[in-house]
N, C-alpha and C positions, 0 to 999 in steps of 0.2 A: 622300645624294645632294646635291651642291650647285645651287643654282639654275642655273647656267649649264650643266652638264651636263643638268638636266631642261629648258632652254630650247633647249640643242642637239637633244636626242632628242625633244624636241616638234616642231621645226622639220622633223627628218628625217622625223618618221612622219606628219607633214603631206603630204608628199610621195607619198610609197608607200602609208600607211594612214591616210586620214583619220579614221576612227573611232578609230583607236590614240591620234590626235592628243588627241581629246577626253578619253580615259582618262588620260592624261599630266596635262592640264590640270587636270581632276578631283582627281587625285592632288595636285597642289602645292595645291591650295585646301582638300584636307583636312589638310594637314600645317599652315595658318595656326594661330597661338597666340593665343587670346583674353586678354587681361589687364583688370584693373580699376583704374582710376584714382580715388582720393575725395580730392577738395582742399578744403581749409577756404578761405575766401575772401580768398586776399590778392592784393591790388590786382584785378586784371582775370581772375587764375585761377579767380575765383568768377563769371566772367561766360562762359557757353556759346559765345557767338559768337568771342569770343576766343581759346578754348582748343581749338573745333573748328578755328579757323584753325593752330592752333598743332601738333594733329594730323595737321593735313591736309599739314602740312611734312614732319612724320616719318614721313607714309605713302607720300610721294614717295620717302623715302630705303629705308623699311623696309615694303612692302606686304604683307608675310608675317603682321605682327602687328597685330590687331583691339584698338583701346582704346576701352573702356566708361567714361563719367566719370561720376561720382556727387558732388552738389556739397552741402556741408556749413556750416553756420555756426558760431558760437561759442556757441550758448545750447543745441543739443541734438548738435553732431557727435560730441562725446565718447561721448556715452549710445549713439548711433549705432553707433559701433564696436565699443564694447563690447558691445554686443547681438550685432553681426556676429561677434565675436571667439567669445563665447559659442555662438554657433548654428553655428559651424564655417565660416562663410560670410565670413572677413576677406579686404579688399580686398588685391590683390595690391601695390597703389602708394599711398601717401599724402603727400600734400605738406603739411607743415608744421614744428614747429621743433622743437630739441631736449628741451624739455620735455617733448615727447609721445613721440618717437620715441626719445629715449635715457634720458631718465631714469624714463620710465613704460614703454611696452611694449618697449622695447629690454631694460631693467631686468630684467622679467619672464619673457625669454627668447623674445618672440614674433616678434622681427625677424631677416633675414638680415643676418648679417655683410657690409658692403658691403668689406671691406679690397682686394679685386681692382680696386675703382675708384679706390682711393687709391693711385696708381702714386705713383713719385718725382717725377715731372712735376707730376701733381697737388699734391702736399705743398709742393712749390716756389712753385707759384703761388698756392695757396689763403693768405688771409692766417691768421698762426700761431694767433690768439684765435678765430679761426672754425672751424679745425681741431681745437682742443682741445675746443670744445662739441658736435661730432660724434661724439664716442666717449665712452666708458663710462670708467669709474675702473680699470677694468682693461684699457684699450686696443683694444676691439671698437668697431668705426666701425657705427654704425647709421644714420648719416645723410650722404647726399650735398647737399653746399650749392650753394643756387642763389644767393641775394639776401639782401639785410642792410639795416636802416635803425636810425635812433636814433630813439626814442619822445620826443615833447615835448610842452608843455602850449600852450597856446594862450590870446589873450586877444582881446577885441573892442575893437579900437584906438578907433573911433569912442567907445565908452563911456569908456574911459580917457581920452581927449582933453578930453572933455566935464566929466570929474572933477578936471581937471588931476594925473591921476596918471601922466601919462607922463615926468612927471621923475624917477620913481624907477626906472625902467627905462634900462639899457644898450642903445638901438636897434640900434647898430653889431655887439656882440657876441651879442644876444638874452639876455643875462645878468642877474640883479639878486640882490642880498643877501636874507639873511633879514628886516633889520630894514626893507629898503624894499619888499617882498613884504606885509609887514603895514601899512607905511603905504599904499601903493597899495590893498589892499582895504579899507581903514578910509575911505579917501577916495572910493573908488568906491560903499562903502556910504553914507555921509553925502551924498553927491550923489543918492541916492532908489533905487540899484539894491540892494534888498534881498537878492535871491539873487547874489550873488558868482560864488560855486564852491560845487559840491558832492561831498563825499566820499561817493560813491555804494557802495554794498554789500549789494545785492541778491543779489548771485551773483558770480562769479569773472571773468566779460566785463570786459576791461579794466583788469584790478586792477594790470597793470604801471605805470598811473599813477598809483593810491593809493601802492603801494611806492613808487617814485621820489620823490613829494610828501614822504613820511614821510622816506625815507633822507637826502635832501638838506637837507632844513632845518638840521639840527645835525652834519651828515656822519655820520650813523649807516648801519649796514650791513644786510643782509640775512640774510648767511649768513658765516661764517668763509673767508676765502681760500681754505680746500683743499676747500670746498663739501662739508663733511660735518657740518656743525651750523649750525643758525640761530639768529641772534645779533638778533632783533627786541627782544630784552628790556634793551637797552642804555638808557644813562643818556641819550643822544641820541636813540631814537625815542621814548623815554618824554615826553623833552621837547617832543618834535615834535607828538607825538598832544593832549599837555594844551594847546598853543598852538592848536592847529587847532578842538580842541572847544570852548575860549574865546572865538574870534575872531567878531565882527560879519561877517555876510555869509557865511560859510563853515558848511554845514548838512551835518550826516553824514545820509544819505537812502537808507535801506533800501529803496525804491522803486525804485531806478534802479540799472541796470549800466552798462558802459562804453557802450555804443550807446545808451541811453537818454540819458545826459549829453551826448554830443554833439549829440542831435538838438535838446535844449533850448539848447545853446550857439548851434548853427546858426541857430535860430531867435528869438534874441536873449534868450531867458528868463534865462540865466546870462550873467555876462561874461567868464567865461573856463572852458577846459575842461582838463583833467587827463589826458584820454585824447586825445591827439592825435598826429598824425604827418602826413607828406605826403599819404598816399594816402586819408587821411580829407578833406583839404582838396579834393583830387582829385574825391572821389566826391560831395561835398557843393555844388560851385562854384553851382550851380543854386538851392540852399536859402539862400543866404547873402549877405544884402543889407548888409554893413559889410565894414571893413577888418579880416582876419584877419592877427595878428601872432604867428606862432609863435615861443616864448619855452622857453628852458632852465628846468629847475626852480631856484626860489632856493636859495643857501647861504649859510651865515656865511662861505665861505673866498672863494668868488667863483668855483669851480672846480667846475662841474658833473659829476655822476656820472650819465649817461643808462642809463636800461635800452635794451639793444639787442633787436632781434629779429633773429634770423636764420630763415631759412627754406629746406627743402630736402627731399629726396625719402628714403622709406625704403620697405623691402619687408619685408611680411608672410610669415613661412616657413610656405606652406601647403602645403608637401611636394611640390610639382610644379616639378621642376627644370626643363621647359621654360619654364614662366610666371615663374619666377626670371631665366631667364637672358633671356627676352625684357623684362622688366620693368628688367636692368640696362640693356640696349639702349637703352630708351626713356630712360632717366635719363641715361646717358651722351649720347645726342643733345642733350637738351634742353641740358644742363649745359656740354658740352664740346664740341661742333660750333661752330666759329668763327664762322661766319654766325648758325646758330641759339641760341646762347647769348643773343646782343643783344636778339633779340626775346622770348625767355622771359624775362630780367632786365625787359626794359621793361615786360611785362604784368604785372609784380607792381607797377609805381610805386616800387620801391625801389632800391639799388644792388647792382652785383656784388661778389662775395665774394672776386675777384681782380681784378686789373689788365686790362681790354679796352678801354682807352682810355675817353673823355670822351663816354659815349653820349646824354648829354643835355645836350651843348654849347648847342644853341640853345633850350633849356628854362628860361625864366626862373624857374618856381616851383621846379623839381627843384634849381637852381644855389641858389635863397634856402635850401633844406634840406638842400643838403650842409652847410651850415656846423656842424650839429650831430653829424655823423658823428665830428668830431674830439672830441665830448664824450662818446662813448661808454665805459663804465664795465665792470667785470666781469659775466662772464655767468654768473651765478649758477644759473640755471633750470634746473640738471642735479642739484640734490642730491637724494639718497633721500628719499621721501615727498612728494615735490611735489606730486601730485594733493590728498593730504590737506592738505597747509599752506595750499594756497592756499584750498580750502573753511574753515580755521581761520580765516585772515586775515579774507574778508569777514564769517565771524561774531565775530570780535573787533572790528570795526567796527562792528558792529549794536550789540554791548553798548555800547561807548566811546557811540555815538550816545543810546543809552536811558538814559544815565547811569551805567552802571557806571565804578568808580573805573580810569582808565586803566593804572596799576600792575598792578592785579588781572587786568584783561583780557589786556595784554600779556603776562604771564606765564603765563596759563593758555593763548593760544595758542603761546607757545613748548616750552611742556612738550607740548601736544598735537603739534605738529610736529615735535619732536626726536624723541618714539616713534616717531612712522611711520617715521624714517630707519632704523631697525635691523629694521623689520618684512621 
């Protein structure tokens, strides 16, 4: 029975039989669908007040669907979801990226095929590189995207100016060469700033920064173009890791993850951060007492290839068709409703995955960071064995930091990661 029919019946019964009207109302309430949304802290999607407002807008259009939210972080979020899966209590919707939704849970057969959301209209509107990242190698869509960004690094401009290191930076394009990066770090170190930058490796948090740093320095890659093999053991990557491990002011720190590095940068302990993007600056404005200059990672060629972030929705297949359909309704509203999608994307502090106009026209900070979207490189985070590879990566960095031969450590990483591809 449709909502309109129930409403009409309820109205008719109210005139003649008031008791029956209450019965009809109770029947409608009984048909409400309850779904759960678990969201990683993607901009303000990790903020309860913001998400409550977004859900309130959804419920104005769909009062028949109740949404309960669980907020995750990148330290324990994966463990929470994996525990829920093992206990048969997986959430209905997760907001995250293809590396989890497609390459991990999707590849394990745990997610719903979202092909019906990927209409011809959607495929035409969404950027092709984003679409490609949202489906498996066999063409199954496990994610419907909402927003995207390019991850950057950042420097403490005040410290760099005091060390006369700004001469090594193209401030207009926010780029620098590998040789100039070396000179800048040395200048800052010589000025008395012993902790210039940290290759953090306590865990996987923020590892997009260390991967981009290593790959960009001499033009190495993390995977092959087909996303079927890990290629971190290239001569270019080995050369980059040897450079970093021998530089004054760059320390391999096994006590830090990305979030820790960000805190140390924001309080002035570190002169640069490798784990950075526009959301980090927005979230830490009150904690920063210096001029932040976001930068692309240094390269020999001067053409950086930044790691991109894509975030969207996936649905766990919990065997309840009503919940699956309600979840698709929620996703469609958040990502496709003409008015709502603007607010949904703004809540992420990132950029839309399709052209919906300049939603940040009056935002100077977002305009500044939009420069880096043009530097986005290959979205390789959909290779098989991704979870195992991420663990092997920080283990490798720890080994190098403790004195293990770089080539030996990198070969071990590549063997471990590629073994996981075929599992």
